[in-house]
C-alpha positions in Angstrom: 0.0 0.0 0.0 1.4 3.4 -1.0 1.3 5.9 1.9 0.8 9.5 1.2 3.8 11.7 2.1 4.5 15.3 2.2 5.7 15.3 -1.5 7.7 18.3 -2.7 9.2 19.2 -6.1 12.8 20.3 -6.5 11.8 23.9 -5.8 10.0 22.9 -2.5 6.5 23.3 -3.9 3.8 21.0 -2.5 2.8 18.1 -4.8 -0.6 16.4 -4.9 -0.5 12.6 -5.3 -2.6 11.1 -8.1 -3.4 7.5 -8.9 -5.3 5.5 -11.5 -7.1 2.2 -11.1 -7.6 0.3 -14.4 -9.7 -2.8 -15.3 -8.0 -6.1 -15.8 -8.6 -5.8 -19.6 -7.1 -2.3 -19.8 -3.5 -1.1 -19.9 -1.2 1.9 -20.3 -1.0 2.6 -24.1 0.4 6.1 -24.2 2.7 8.2 -22.1 3.2 12.0 -22.7 6.1 13.9 -21.2 6.6 17.6 -21.2 10.3 18.4 -20.6 13.1 20.8 -21.2 15.9 21.1 -18.7 13.7 19.0 -16.3 10.7 16.8 -16.7 7.8 19.1 -16.2 4.8 16.8 -16.6 3.9 13.2 -17.1 0.6 11.9 -18.4 -0.4 8.2 -18.7 -3.3 7.2 -20.9 -5.0 3.8 -21.1 -6.4 2.0 -24.1 -9.9 2.7 -22.7 -9.2 6.4 -22.4 -8.5 6.8 -18.7 -5.8 9.3 -17.8 -3.6 10.3 -14.8 -1.3 13.3 -15.0 1.0 15.3 -12.8 3.1 18.4 -13.3 3.0 21.7 -15.1 2.9 22.9 -18.7 6.5 23.9 -19.3 8.9 22.2 -21.7 8.2 20.5 -25.0 5.8 17.6 -25.5 7.0 14.1 -26.4 4.5 11.3 -26.8 5.3 7.5 -26.5 2.6 5.1 -27.9 2.9 1.4 -27.5 3.4 -0.6 -30.8 0.6 -3.0 -31.9 0.1 -5.9 -29.4 2.3 -4.3 -26.7 1.7 -2.2 -23.6 3.8 0.5 -22.0 5.6 -0.5 -18.8 8.2 2.2 -18.0 11.2 4.1 -19.0 15.0 3.8 -18.6 17.3 6.8 -18.8 20.7 8.0 -17.7 22.8 11.0 -16.9 26.5 10.8 -16.2 26.3 13.2 -13.2 22.9 12.2 -11.8 22.5 12.9 -8.1 20.9 10.2 -6.0 19.9 12.1 -2.9 16.5 13.0 -1.4 15.3 16.4 -2.5 17.8 16.7 -5.3 17.4 16.5 -9.1 19.3 16.1 -12.3 18.4 16.1 -16.0 17.8 12.8 -17.6 19.1 12.0 -21.1 18.8 9.0 -23.4 15.2 8.2 -22.3 13.9 4.9 -23.7 10.3 3.7 -23.5 9.9 0.0 -22.4 7.0 -2.2 -23.7 5.9 -5.7 -23.1 3.7 -8.1 -25.1 0.0 -8.2 -24.3 
């Protein structure tokens, strides 16, 4: 069970937690990311049209849609000088969408 925490962005602004429950026969089909120097917003969309989103409207939009007979499962990315500490951030480069078979 995910417990709600006092979430904050890298500037210290309060963040609202969002979640999405989907049916057994539904799945994440599309992910939209708004980004520039940082990831500003992430939106997930299911095949049945449900959405969950968080963030602002900065940056440029990039959309990832699962190929036929696959579903979206996540991303991998890297940055040579990423910081792995609480309340810190770094830019992510080389973002790759991950899919699995239906």
